[in-house]
N, C-alpha and C positions, 0 to 999 in steps of 0.2 A: 547519572541518573539511573535508578533501579529499573530494570525491565524484566518482565516475566515472560519466559517463552511459551505462552499458553494463549490459544485462540479463545475470544468471546464466542460463546455458543452460536454456531453458525445458523441455526433454526430461529434464533432470535434476532440476529442481524439481518435476516432476509427480508423482513417487513420495514426495515428502518428507512429513513430519509436523510439524504445529505449529499456531499459532494465537494469539489474543490472550491477554495476560497483564495482570492487574490488580494493584495493591498495595493491600492493606486493612490497616489498623491497628486491632486488636481489643483492648478493655480490658475485662476482666471485673470488675465491681464486686463488693463485698462482700455485696450481695444476691443475686448470680447474674445480674442483668441485665448486657447488653453494651453498650458504647458503640463504634461503628464509624465510622472516618473514612478518607479517602483523600488522600494528597498528590498523587496523579495525576489531571489533568483528562481524560488520554486514555490509552487502552490502548496496550500495546506488543506487537508481535508476535515470536514466537520459533519457530524452525524447527530442523530437522535434515535437512540435505542429504544426509547420507551415505546415508539410506534410499532416495534415488532411483537410486544407482549399480547398473547392471546388467552392466557388463561392465569389463574392465581398460583399454578405450579411454575409458570414462567417468571412470575414475580419473585418466587422464592429463590429460583436459580440466579436471577439477576441480583438479588440482595446478597447471596453467598459469594458470588464472583466479585461483588463491589467491596465486601467485607475483606476478602482475601487479598485484595489489591489495596487495601487501606485507603479507599476513596482515590484521591488524585496522586498518591504517593508512587505507585508503581504502574509503568507502562505495560501494554499487552498488545496481541495481535488482534486485528479486526479483518473480516472478509467483507470487502465492498462488492456486493452482488452485481453492481452494475459495471465494475472494472477491477477484475481479478486475474486477467490472462494477458499473456503476451500478443494474443491474437483477438479476433472478434468473440464477443461473449458465447456464441453457439458453435464456434470451432474449437478443434483440438490443438493444443500447442504443438508447434513443429520446430525443428532445429534451425530453420531459417527465418523465423519470425522477426527477430530483432538483431541489427547490427550492434554489437557491443565493443567492437574494437577491430584494429587492423594489426596483424603480426608484424614484428621487427627483428624476429629471431632471438630475441633476449628476454622479453616480458613474458612472464608466466602468469600473472595475476590480472583478471579482467573482471570490473564490477559490473553487475546486471544493470540494465536500463531499459526503459521503454520510451519509444519516441512517438510522439502524437504529431500528425502532420495535417495541415488544413492550407489549401492553395500553396503559395510558395514559403510559408512559414512552418516551423516545427519547433517542438518543445521536447527535450530529452529528460525524462524523469528518472532519478536514481530509485532502484529496486533494492531495498535493504533486507525485506523479509520474505524471500522465496519459500514456497511450500516444498517441505521434505519429498523427494521423489517425484517431482514434477518437472525438474530441470533436463531439457535436452540441449545438446551444443553440438555445433559443426564447425569445422575449419575447412575453408575453400569448398563448401558443399559436402565435405566427407563427415558423417555424423561419428562423434567419439563416445567411447564407452566410459561410464561413470565408474569411478574407483580404480580403473585400470589407466585412463588417459586423462581424466581430471577428476577433480572433487569440487564440492560446492559447500560453503560455509552458509548454513541457513540463518545465521544470526547476524551476519554482515552483508550478504548479497554478493560475495566474491567468489568467482570461479578461478581455480588454480589448476594449471596444465602441468602433467608430468615433464613433457617437452614444450619449449617455447615454440608458439606457431611461426612458421617461416616468414620471412620478410615478405610484406604486401599482400598476405593472405587475409581473407575476410573471415572474422570470428563472429558467429550468429548463435542466437539462443532462443529457446522457446521455454515456457514456464508458466506457473501459477503464482501468485504472491498475495501476501497479507500487507495491511497498512499498520505501521507501529503508531499506536494511539494511547491515550489515557482518558480516564473521566475528567470531564472539565466541571465537576461540581463535587462538594464534599458532603452533600446531603441528598438522600433520595426519599421522597415523601410519597407514600402510598396510602390509600383507603380501599378497603374492601368494598364498601357501598358504592363509592364513585367509580371503582373499576367494573363492577358488575354493571353499571349505568352506562358504560361506554367511555368513560375517561381513563386516559392512561398517564402515568407519570412522565414528566420530562426528565429525560437522562441524557444530557449532553456528552458527546464524545469528540475529542479533538486530536488530530495528528500531531505526533511530536518529531522533533529534529533529532536524528542520531549520528 
């Protein structure tokens, strides 16, 4: 799948609506009980970019971005303003925000992830598109220096250490990240008159698997 390492204009995604989507298959038995299963290990995000448009200049920017991606053909980065950090939205990413692995003395590559916890349950989300310059790493609480002690692949979300972390050490990370997405339509319909009257075009965006 073709993917363009470019972010949808953040000022336009700021007013968008959307969030995670799950797929659950529910079978109601003859006795009234239910069996519930899911074919998805991970959730998928959906958004509507049309809600964030505030002027005709924004519409022009959207159309230019849409044309450059050839509609649904090429994926791109999306900033989800409600969930784009390893920490709380108003906090600053810290090197101990997320546990991304445990050292074994041999492994040098660790994929970034974010864990969501509620009660006794948790979900670990792979982070494929970290934002350049925002990733901070620590091993056993000791913050490491980027380019000297580790590097980050912002296209895959993998952290590679110069020296493998020692056996049993906690490898943690803090970061900002984008969501890999594509347009979920091959057509954008706009009207100057309706836009000025308060109507905005529907511009569906869907997360893609990488």
